[in-house]
Biopython code that builds the backbone (N, CA, C, O; Angstrom):
import numpy as np
from Bio.PDB.StructureBuilder import StructureBuilder

atoms = [
    (1, "UNK", "N", (20.858, -20.604, -24.168)),
    (1, "UNK", "CA", (19.622, -20.029, -24.631)),
    (1, "UNK", "C", (19.672, -18.512, -24.427)),
    (1, "UNK", "O", (20.076, -18.024, -23.371)),
    (2, "UNK", "N", (19.267, -17.808, -25.424)),
    (2, "UNK", "CA", (19.251, -16.361, -25.376)),
    (2, "UNK", "C", (17.899, -15.879, -24.851)),
    (2, "UNK", "O", (16.853, -16.337, -25.313)),
    (3, "UNK", "N", (17.918, -14.960, -23.891)),
    (3, "UNK", "CA", (16.680, -14.485, -23.274)),
    (3, "UNK", "C", (15.732, -13.881, -24.302)),
    (3, "UNK", "O", (14.537, -14.177, -24.288)),
    (4, "UNK", "N", (16.245, -13.043, -25.186)),
    (4, "UNK", "CA", (15.368, -12.444, -26.198)),
    (4, "UNK", "C", (14.716, -13.509, -27.069)),
    (4, "UNK", "O", (13.541, -13.393, -27.417)),
    (5, "UNK", "N", (15.474, -14.550, -27.426)),
    (5, "UNK", "CA", (14.912, -15.646, -28.225)),
    (5, "UNK", "C", (13.820, -16.383, -27.455)),
    (5, "UNK", "O", (12.777, -16.722, -28.015)),
    (6, "UNK", "N", (14.066, -16.630, -26.166)),
    (6, "UNK", "CA", (13.048, -17.298, -25.347)),
    (6, "UNK", "C", (11.776, -16.465, -25.266)),
    (6, "UNK", "O", (10.673, -16.979, -25.454)),
    (7, "UNK", "N", (11.935, -15.183, -24.988)),
    (7, "UNK", "CA", (10.767, -14.311, -24.869)),
    (7, "UNK", "C", (10.004, -14.239, -26.189)),
    (7, "UNK", "O", (8.774, -14.307, -26.201)),
    (8, "UNK", "N", (10.719, -14.104, -27.287)),
    (8, "UNK", "CA", (10.060, -14.038, -28.592)),
    (8, "UNK", "C", (9.337, -15.345, -28.891)),
    (8, "UNK", "O", (8.217, -15.329, -29.403)),
    (9, "UNK", "N", (9.960, -16.468, -28.581)),
    (9, "UNK", "CA", (9.347, -17.768, -28.848)),
    (9, "UNK", "C", (8.065, -17.976, -28.036)),
    (9, "UNK", "O", (7.048, -18.398, -28.585)),
    (10, "UNK", "N", (8.107, -17.690, -26.761)),
    (10, "UNK", "CA", (6.974, -17.986, -25.889)),
    (10, "UNK", "C", (5.963, -16.849, -25.759)),
    (10, "UNK", "O", (4.798, -17.087, -25.442)),
    (11, "UNK", "N", (6.406, -15.612, -26.003)),
    (11, "UNK", "CA", (5.521, -14.457, -25.806)),
    (11, "UNK", "C", (5.265, -13.660, -27.084)),
    (11, "UNK", "O", (4.398, -12.786, -27.111)),
    (12, "UNK", "N", (6.019, -13.961, -28.143)),
    (12, "UNK", "CA", (5.831, -13.256, -29.398)),
    (12, "UNK", "C", (6.532, -11.907, -29.454)),
    (12, "UNK", "O", (6.402, -11.189, -30.445)),
    (13, "UNK", "N", (7.265, -11.554, -28.421)),
    (13, "UNK", "CA", (8.002, -10.291, -28.359)),
    (13, "UNK", "C", (9.129, -10.435, -27.341)),
    (13, "UNK", "O", (9.040, -11.219, -26.397)),
    (14, "UNK", "N", (10.182, -9.664, -27.556)),
    (14, "UNK", "CA", (11.288, -9.666, -26.593)),
    (14, "UNK", "C", (11.040, -8.679, -25.462)),
    (14, "UNK", "O", (11.818, -8.624, -24.510)),
    (15, "UNK", "N", (9.968, -7.900, -25.553)),
    (15, "UNK", "CA", (9.659, -6.902, -24.526)),
    (15, "UNK", "C", (8.308, -7.213, -23.885)),
    (15, "UNK", "O", (7.257, -7.002, -24.489)),
    (16, "UNK", "N", (8.353, -7.710, -22.671)),
    (16, "UNK", "CA", (7.109, -8.029, -21.974)),
    (16, "UNK", "C", (6.308, -6.781, -21.639)),
    (16, "UNK", "O", (5.110, -6.867, -21.366)),
    (17, "UNK", "N", (6.958, -5.620, -21.656)),
    (17, "UNK", "CA", (6.251, -4.361, -21.404)),
    (17, "UNK", "C", (5.181, -4.086, -22.457)),
    (17, "UNK", "O", (4.254, -3.311, -22.222)),
    (18, "UNK", "N", (5.317, -4.725, -23.620)),
    (18, "UNK", "CA", (4.360, -4.525, -24.713)),
    (18, "UNK", "C", (3.085, -5.344, -24.535)),
    (18, "UNK", "O", (2.131, -5.175, -25.294)),
    (19, "UNK", "N", (3.059, -6.231, -23.540)),
    (19, "UNK", "CA", (1.965, -7.187, -23.396)),
    (19, "UNK", "C", (1.040, -6.847, -22.236)),
    (19, "UNK", "O", (1.460, -6.265, -21.236)),
    (20, "UNK", "N", (-0.231, -7.222, -22.390)),
    (20, "UNK", "CA", (-1.156, -7.104, -21.261)),
    (20, "UNK", "C", (-1.044, -8.371, -20.410)),
    (20, "UNK", "O", (-0.382, -9.335, -20.793)),
    (21, "UNK", "N", (-1.696, -8.351, -19.263)),
    (21, "UNK", "CA", (-1.565, -9.459, -18.312)),
    (21, "UNK", "C", (-2.036, -10.794, -18.887)),
    (21, "UNK", "O", (-1.438, -11.828, -18.589)),
    (22, "UNK", "N", (-3.081, -10.798, -19.695)),
    (22, "UNK", "CA", (-3.569, -12.067, -20.252)),
    (22, "UNK", "C", (-2.564, -12.659, -21.244)),
    (22, "UNK", "O", (-2.399, -13.879, -21.291)),
    (23, "UNK", "N", (-1.898, -11.831, -22.027)),
    (23, "UNK", "CA", (-0.880, -12.326, -22.951)),
    (23, "UNK", "C", (0.332, -12.859, -22.185)),
    (23, "UNK", "O", (0.939, -13.852, -22.586)),
    (24, "UNK", "N", (0.675, -12.202, -21.097)),
    (24, "UNK", "CA", (1.778, -12.686, -20.265)),
    (24, "UNK", "C", (1.415, -14.038, -19.655)),
    (24, "UNK", "O", (2.254, -14.937, -19.596)),
    (25, "UNK", "N", (0.188, -14.184, -19.209)),
    (25, "UNK", "CA", (-0.249, -15.460, -18.623)),
    (25, "UNK", "C", (-0.212, -16.589, -19.647)),
    (25, "UNK", "O", (0.189, -17.705, -19.319)),
    (26, "UNK", "N", (-0.623, -16.315, -20.877)),
    (26, "UNK", "CA", (-0.574, -17.326, -21.937)),
    (26, "UNK", "C", (0.879, -17.736, -22.184)),
    (26, "UNK", "O", (1.173, -18.926, -22.293)),
    (27, "UNK", "N", (1.784, -16.769, -22.273)),
    (27, "UNK", "CA", (3.196, -17.079, -22.460)),
    (27, "UNK", "C", (3.778, -17.844, -21.295)),
    (27, "UNK", "O", (4.554, -18.780, -21.485)),
    (28, "UNK", "N", (3.407, -17.449, -20.086)),
    (28, "UNK", "CA", (3.863, -18.142, -18.876)),
    (28, "UNK", "C", (3.430, -19.605, -18.899)),
    (28, "UNK", "O", (4.194, -20.492, -18.518)),
    (29, "UNK", "N", (2.215, -19.848, -19.344)),
    (29, "UNK", "CA", (1.712, -21.220, -19.445)),
    (29, "UNK", "C", (2.508, -22.014, -20.483)),
    (29, "UNK", "O", (2.801, -23.192, -20.273)),
    (30, "UNK", "N", (2.852, -21.383, -21.586)),
    (30, "UNK", "CA", (3.676, -22.050, -22.611)),
    (30, "UNK", "C", (5.046, -22.426, -22.054)),
    (30, "UNK", "O", (5.547, -23.523, -22.302)),
    (31, "UNK", "N", (5.641, -21.513, -21.305)),
    (31, "UNK", "CA", (6.948, -21.796, -20.701)),
    (31, "UNK", "C", (6.829, -22.950, -19.705)),
    (31, "UNK", "O", (7.689, -23.831, -19.674)),
    (32, "UNK", "N", (5.778, -22.952, -18.899)),
    (32, "UNK", "CA", (5.583, -24.021, -17.913)),
    (32, "UNK", "C", (5.410, -25.376, -18.585)),
    (32, "UNK", "O", (5.941, -26.377, -18.106)),
    (33, "UNK", "N", (4.681, -25.417, -19.677)),
    (33, "UNK", "CA", (4.505, -26.680, -20.418)),
    (33, "UNK", "C", (5.835, -27.140, -20.989)),
    (33, "UNK", "O", (6.177, -28.319, -20.900)),
    (34, "UNK", "N", (6.588, -26.213, -21.578)),
    (34, "UNK", "CA", (7.896, -26.564, -22.127)),
    (34, "UNK", "C", (8.828, -27.066, -21.025)),
    (34, "UNK", "O", (9.566, -28.031, -21.223)),
    (35, "UNK", "N", (8.792, -26.412, -19.868)),
    (35, "UNK", "CA", (9.618, -26.846, -18.739)),
    (35, "UNK", "C", (9.258, -28.277, -18.338)),
    (35, "UNK", "O", (10.143, -29.095, -18.089)),
    (36, "UNK", "N", (7.983, -28.572, -18.279)),
    (36, "UNK", "CA", (7.536, -29.894, -17.866)),
    (36, "UNK", "C", (7.857, -30.998, -18.850)),
    (36, "UNK", "O", (7.911, -32.169, -18.473)),
    (37, "UNK", "N", (8.072, -30.644, -20.103)),
    (37, "UNK", "CA", (8.325, -31.672, -21.122)),
    (37, "UNK", "C", (9.772, -31.710, -21.600)),
    (37, "UNK", "O", (10.181, -32.668, -22.256)),
    (38, "UNK", "N", (10.544, -30.684, -21.280)),
    (38, "UNK", "CA", (11.934, -30.606, -21.749)),
    (38, "UNK", "C", (12.779, -31.701, -21.099)),
    (38, "UNK", "O", (12.685, -31.936, -19.894)),
    (39, "UNK", "N", (13.595, -32.359, -21.901)),
    (39, "UNK", "CA", (14.458, -33.433, -21.404)),
    (39, "UNK", "C", (15.914, -32.999, -21.230)),
    (39, "UNK", "O", (16.623, -33.541, -20.382)),
    (40, "UNK", "N", (16.364, -32.028, -22.022)),
    (40, "UNK", "CA", (17.747, -31.588, -21.960)),
    (40, "UNK", "C", (17.935, -30.710, -20.729)),
    (40, "UNK", "O", (17.230, -29.716, -20.556)),
    (41, "UNK", "N", (18.883, -31.078, -19.879)),
    (41, "UNK", "CA", (19.048, -30.429, -18.574)),
    (41, "UNK", "C", (19.298, -28.934, -18.669)),
    (41, "UNK", "O", (18.689, -28.163, -17.927)),
    (42, "UNK", "N", (20.169, -28.511, -19.551)),
    (42, "UNK", "CA", (20.491, -27.091, -19.665)),
    (42, "UNK", "C", (19.302, -26.255, -20.116)),
    (42, "UNK", "O", (19.043, -25.184, -19.566)),
    (43, "UNK", "N", (18.582, -26.747, -21.116)),
    (43, "UNK", "CA", (17.394, -26.036, -21.587)),
    (43, "UNK", "C", (16.331, -26.009, -20.493)),
    (43, "UNK", "O", (15.664, -24.994, -20.291)),
    (44, "UNK", "N", (16.180, -27.118, -19.796)),
    (44, "UNK", "CA", (15.181, -27.196, -18.724)),
    (44, "UNK", "C", (15.507, -26.190, -17.612)),
    (44, "UNK", "O", (14.615, -25.532, -17.077)),
    (45, "UNK", "N", (16.781, -26.083, -17.279)),
    (45, "UNK", "CA", (17.192, -25.139, -16.249)),
    (45, "UNK", "C", (16.932, -23.697, -16.693)),
    (45, "UNK", "O", (16.469, -22.875, -15.902)),
    (46, "UNK", "N", (17.227, -23.394, -17.951)),
    (46, "UNK", "CA", (16.969, -22.048, -18.472)),
    (46, "UNK", "C", (15.477, -21.716, -18.421)),
    (46, "UNK", "O", (15.102, -20.591, -18.092)),
    (47, "UNK", "N", (14.638, -22.679, -18.740)),
    (47, "UNK", "CA", (13.192, -22.454, -18.670)),
    (47, "UNK", "C", (12.755, -22.234, -17.227)),
    (47, "UNK", "O", (11.875, -21.415, -16.960)),
    (48, "UNK", "N", (13.360, -22.955, -16.306)),
    (48, "UNK", "CA", (13.032, -22.772, -14.888)),
    (48, "UNK", "C", (13.408, -21.362, -14.426)),
    (48, "UNK", "O", (12.657, -20.727, -13.685)),
    (49, "UNK", "N", (14.574, -20.876, -14.865)),
    (49, "UNK", "CA", (14.984, -19.518, -14.503)),
    (49, "UNK", "C", (14.006, -18.500, -15.063)),
    (49, "UNK", "O", (13.673, -17.525, -14.390)),
    (50, "UNK", "N", (13.541, -18.715, -16.292)),
    (50, "UNK", "CA", (12.548, -17.808, -16.861)),
    (50, "UNK", "C", (11.259, -17.856, -16.044)),
    (50, "UNK", "O", (10.655, -16.817, -15.779)),
    (51, "UNK", "N", (10.841, -19.038, -15.649)),
    (51, "UNK", "CA", (9.655, -19.145, -14.790)),
    (51, "UNK", "C", (9.872, -18.408, -13.474)),
    (51, "UNK", "O", (8.958, -17.759, -12.966)),
    (52, "UNK", "N", (11.069, -18.506, -12.925)),
    (52, "UNK", "CA", (11.354, -17.779, -11.687)),
    (52, "UNK", "C", (11.231, -16.271, -11.909)),
    (52, "UNK", "O", (10.654, -15.565, -11.083)),
    (53, "UNK", "N", (11.765, -15.787, -13.007)),
    (53, "UNK", "CA", (11.670, -14.356, -13.310)),
    (53, "UNK", "C", (10.220, -13.914, -13.470)),
    (53, "UNK", "O", (9.881, -12.762, -13.202)),
    (54, "UNK", "N", (9.367, -14.837, -13.908)),
    (54, "UNK", "CA", (7.943, -14.543, -14.082)),
    (54, "UNK", "C", (7.146, -14.785, -12.802)),
    (54, "UNK", "O", (5.935, -14.569, -12.764)),
    (55, "UNK", "N", (7.838, -15.233, -11.758)),
    (55, "UNK", "CA", (7.182, -15.452, -10.471)),
    (55, "UNK", "C", (6.391, -16.736, -10.366)),
    (55, "UNK", "O", (5.494, -16.843, -9.529)),
    (56, "UNK", "N", (6.712, -17.729, -11.213)),
    (56, "UNK", "CA", (5.917, -18.954, -11.158)),
    (56, "UNK", "C", (6.747, -20.230, -11.255)),
    (56, "UNK", "O", (6.248, -21.261, -11.706)),
    (57, "UNK", "N", (7.999, -20.170, -10.839)),
    (57, "UNK", "CA", (8.835, -21.375, -10.848)),
    (57, "UNK", "C", (8.504, -22.257, -9.654)),
    (57, "UNK", "O", (8.318, -21.762, -8.542)),
    (58, "UNK", "N", (8.431, -23.563, -9.886)),
    (58, "UNK", "CA", (8.255, -24.467, -8.741)),
    (58, "UNK", "C", (9.524, -24.473, -7.890)),
    (58, "UNK", "O", (10.609, -24.156, -8.376)),
    (59, "UNK", "N", (9.378, -24.830, -6.647)),
    (59, "UNK", "CA", (10.534, -24.935, -5.755)),
    (59, "UNK", "C", (11.529, -25.946, -6.330)),
    (59, "UNK", "O", (11.122, -26.914, -6.972)),
    (60, "UNK", "N", (12.825, -25.731, -6.106)),
    (60, "UNK", "CA", (13.832, -26.634, -6.662)),
    (60, "UNK", "C", (13.602, -28.109, -6.326)),
    (60, "UNK", "O", (13.813, -28.977, -7.172)),
    (61, "UNK", "N", (13.176, -28.389, -5.110)),
    (61, "UNK", "CA", (12.944, -29.781, -4.723)),
    (61, "UNK", "C", (11.849, -30.447, -5.532)),
    (61, "UNK", "O", (11.897, -31.655, -5.763)),
    (62, "UNK", "N", (10.875, -29.687, -5.959)),
    (62, "UNK", "CA", (9.785, -30.224, -6.781)),
    (62, "UNK", "C", (10.134, -30.179, -8.261)),
    (62, "UNK", "O", (9.612, -30.971, -9.046)),
    (63, "UNK", "N", (11.009, -29.264, -8.648)),
    (63, "UNK", "CA", (11.307, -29.048, -10.059)),
    (63, "UNK", "C", (12.365, -30.002, -10.616)),
    (63, "UNK", "O", (12.318, -30.369, -11.790)),
    (64, "UNK", "N", (13.314, -30.400, -9.775)),
    (64, "UNK", "CA", (14.470, -31.147, -10.266)),
    (64, "UNK", "C", (14.689, -32.426, -9.461)),
    (64, "UNK", "O", (14.820, -32.397, -8.238)),
    (65, "UNK", "N", (14.724, -33.541, -10.177)),
    (65, "UNK", "CA", (15.012, -34.818, -9.529)),
    (65, "UNK", "C", (16.505, -34.982, -9.286)),
    (65, "UNK", "O", (16.917, -35.504, -8.250)),
    (66, "UNK", "N", (17.311, -34.537, -10.236)),
    (66, "UNK", "CA", (18.762, -34.665, -10.136)),
    (66, "UNK", "C", (19.278, -33.721, -9.053)),
    (66, "UNK", "O", (18.977, -32.528, -9.062)),
    (67, "UNK", "N", (20.044, -34.258, -8.137)),
    (67, "UNK", "CA", (20.551, -33.474, -7.015)),
    (67, "UNK", "C", (21.413, -32.301, -7.464)),
    (67, "UNK", "O", (21.371, -31.237, -6.847)),
    (68, "UNK", "N", (22.198, -32.479, -8.534)),
    (68, "UNK", "CA", (23.051, -31.399, -9.038)),
    (68, "UNK", "C", (22.203, -30.240, -9.560)),
    (68, "UNK", "O", (22.517, -29.074, -9.319)),
    (69, "UNK", "N", (21.132, -30.569, -10.274)),
    (69, "UNK", "CA", (20.247, -29.529, -10.801)),
    (69, "UNK", "C", (19.521, -28.810, -9.662)),
    (69, "UNK", "O", (19.369, -27.588, -9.671)),
    (70, "UNK", "N", (19.085, -29.587, -8.699)),
    (70, "UNK", "CA", (18.394, -29.012, -7.535)),
    (70, "UNK", "C", (19.319, -28.055, -6.785)),
    (70, "UNK", "O", (18.902, -26.964, -6.396)),
    (71, "UNK", "N", (20.568, -28.459, -6.583)),
    (71, "UNK", "CA", (21.551, -27.621, -5.896)),
    (71, "UNK", "C", (21.842, -26.358, -6.700)),
    (71, "UNK", "O", (21.956, -25.274, -6.128)),
    (72, "UNK", "N", (21.964, -26.487, -8.010)),
    (72, "UNK", "CA", (22.198, -25.316, -8.859)),
    (72, "UNK", "C", (21.028, -24.343, -8.762)),
    (72, "UNK", "O", (21.235, -23.131, -8.718)),
    (73, "UNK", "N", (19.813, -24.856, -8.729)),
    (73, "UNK", "CA", (18.622, -24.001, -8.606)),
    (73, "UNK", "C", (18.596, -23.306, -7.250)),
    (73, "UNK", "O", (18.285, -22.118, -7.163)),
    (74, "UNK", "N", (18.920, -24.037, -6.203)),
    (74, "UNK", "CA", (18.967, -23.430, -4.869)),
    (74, "UNK", "C", (20.030, -22.337, -4.807)),
    (74, "UNK", "O", (19.806, -21.279, -4.219)),
    (75, "UNK", "N", (21.186, -22.594, -5.415)),
    (75, "UNK", "CA", (22.256, -21.589, -5.447)),
    (75, "UNK", "C", (21.819, -20.368, -6.245)),
    (75, "UNK", "O", (22.096, -19.235, -5.851)),
    (76, "UNK", "N", (21.144, -20.593, -7.355)),
    (76, "UNK", "CA", (20.643, -19.483, -8.167)),
    (76, "UNK", "C", (19.670, -18.630, -7.347)),
    (76, "UNK", "O", (19.768, -17.403, -7.343)),
    (77, "UNK", "N", (18.738, -19.278, -6.660)),
    (77, "UNK", "CA", (17.765, -18.539, -5.856)),
    (77, "UNK", "C", (18.450, -17.737, -4.762)),
    (77, "UNK", "O", (18.106, -16.579, -4.526)),
    (78, "UNK", "N", (19.417, -18.349, -4.095)),
    (78, "UNK", "CA", (20.153, -17.648, -3.048)),
    (78, "UNK", "C", (20.821, -16.401, -3.618)),
    (78, "UNK", "O", (20.714, -15.316, -3.046)),
    (79, "UNK", "N", (21.509, -16.557, -4.744)),
    (79, "UNK", "CA", (22.226, -15.428, -5.336)),
    (79, "UNK", "C", (21.268, -14.352, -5.843)),
    (79, "UNK", "O", (21.512, -13.162, -5.643)),
    (80, "UNK", "N", (20.197, -14.757, -6.489)),
    (80, "UNK", "CA", (19.266, -13.760, -7.025)),
    (80, "UNK", "C", (18.563, -13.007, -5.904)),
    (80, "UNK", "O", (18.336, -11.803, -6.027)),
    (81, "UNK", "N", (18.214, -13.679, -4.821)),
    (81, "UNK", "CA", (17.573, -13.008, -3.691)),
    (81, "UNK", "C", (18.551, -12.053, -3.008)),
    (81, "UNK", "O", (18.172, -10.977, -2.544)),
    (82, "UNK", "N", (19.797, -12.464, -2.958)),
    (82, "UNK", "CA", (20.814, -11.598, -2.361)),
    (82, "UNK", "C", (20.987, -10.324, -3.192)),
    (82, "UNK", "O", (21.152, -9.238, -2.637)),
    (83, "UNK", "N", (20.951, -10.455, -4.513)),
    (83, "UNK", "CA", (21.082, -9.296, -5.399)),
    (83, "UNK", "C", (19.865, -8.367, -5.266)),
    (83, "UNK", "O", (20.003, -7.151, -5.399)),
    (84, "UNK", "N", (18.693, -8.921, -5.010)),
    (84, "UNK", "CA", (17.483, -8.103, -4.850)),
    (84, "UNK", "C", (17.591, -7.196, -3.632)),
    (84, "UNK", "O", (17.037, -6.097, -3.630)),
    (85, "UNK", "N", (18.294, -7.640, -2.602)),
    (85, "UNK", "CA", (18.415, -6.869, -1.363)),
    (85, "UNK", "C", (19.363, -5.688, -1.507)),
    (85, "UNK", "O", (19.372, -4.805, -0.649)),
    (86, "UNK", "N", (20.145, -5.649, -2.548)),
    (86, "UNK", "CA", (21.124, -4.560, -2.733)),
    (86, "UNK", "C", (20.471, -3.317, -3.208)),
    (86, "UNK", "O", (21.144, -2.307, -3.415)),
]
sb = StructureBuilder()
sb.init_structure("model")
sb.init_model(0)
sb.init_chain("A")
sb.init_seg("    ")
for serial, (resi, resn, name, xyz) in enumerate(atoms, 1):
    if name == "N":
        sb.init_residue(resn, " ", resi, " ")
    sb.init_atom(name, np.array(xyz, "f"), 0.0, 1.0, " ", f" {name:<3s}", serial, name[0])
structure = sb.get_structure()
């Protein structure tokens, strides 16, 4: 999944800087609904990462039943938090 495509699909623009807070919240809600209904693991994981970037991803243990997906999410969080500290 391409980030610009995801942003355009859920927010109507590839640049969130163009949006006010209410438009961002509407898009965030759309992403959360898609995450909750998506069945394909890769797409679901990409939506979860987008939710994390928006500050509203559920914890991996609540988000993923499959242990492999949960572990991948935990690894992603560890790596992204480590990069933030740099």
